[in-house]
N, C-alpha and C positions, 0 to 999 in steps of 0.2 A: 504494500500500500504506500502511496505517496501523499504528502501534504503540500499544498500550495499555500504559502503564507504571504499575506499582503500587509506590510507594516506601514504605518502612517507616523513618521517621526515628528515629535514636537519641536517647534522652533518659535522664535519671536514672531508674533503675528499670525501663527497658524490657527486654523479653526477646523472643527470637525462636528458635523451634525449627526450625533449617534442615533437619534430618533429616525431620521431619514435613512441612515445606513441599515438599521435593523428592520425597519418596516417597509422600505421601498426598494433599496438597492439589492440587498441580499435575497429577498424573495424573487426579484427579477432574475438575478444570477441563477438561483436554484431552478427556476422555470426554464431558462434558456439552456442550461447545461444538462438537464434531464436526468435520466437513470444512471448515466456515467458518474454523476456526482453522488458519492456515498454518504457524505455527512458534511456539515458546516459547523463552525464555532466562531464566536465573536468575543474579543477581549477588549475591555475599556481600561486604559491606563489610569492607575490611581496615584502612583508615586514611584520614585526611584529606589535604589538600594539603601541610601542613607536616609535617616529620619527627616521628614519634612522636605525631601527633595522632590522635584517634579518628575513625572514619568518620562522615560526616554521616548515612548510611543504613546500618542493619544489613543490609538486604537490598533487592533490587529484583527484581520479576518483570515480564517483558515478554511480551505476546501480540500476534501479528501477524495481520492480516486484510487482505483486499483493499480494504475500504471501511468507513466508519463505519456505514453501514447494515447491512453483514454482521455487524459486531460487535454492534450493538444487537439485531438479530434473533436472533442466537445466544445472547446473554447474558440477555436479558429473561426468558425462561421459567425460567432457572436461577439468577437473581440471589439469591433467598433462600437457596438451598442453598450457593452459593459464598460469599456474604458471611457466612452463618451458621457457616461452618467457621473463620473467622478466629480466634475465641477458642481454638481447639485448638492454635494454633501461636504466637500472639503477643498481647501486651496493648497493641500499638501501633495507633493509628488510622491506617490507610493513606491516602496521598495519591495520587490517580489523575490521570494526564495522557494525553491522546491526542495523537499526533504523526504528521505525515506523514513517511514515509521513502522 
């Protein structure tokens, strides 16, 4: 199984609409990626490692697939729509990582 993680790093002036992300963006992603998408998870950053420090990431989204090929096949036809929705919930340039789990 692989996990596609999308990190939204916190920086000065960054904003993130968690309500939109949870209730509009991720449901749209789930619908478009279909049965190849096995699971999703959303993390909202609360703080850093030191007491009272800000989070490194305002949010993280995780998508689970059986394989990299399954991800690429499901994502490619919908990439423009999924990526085009980003300005509706954040001004952050996301960082994407694929991991084996």
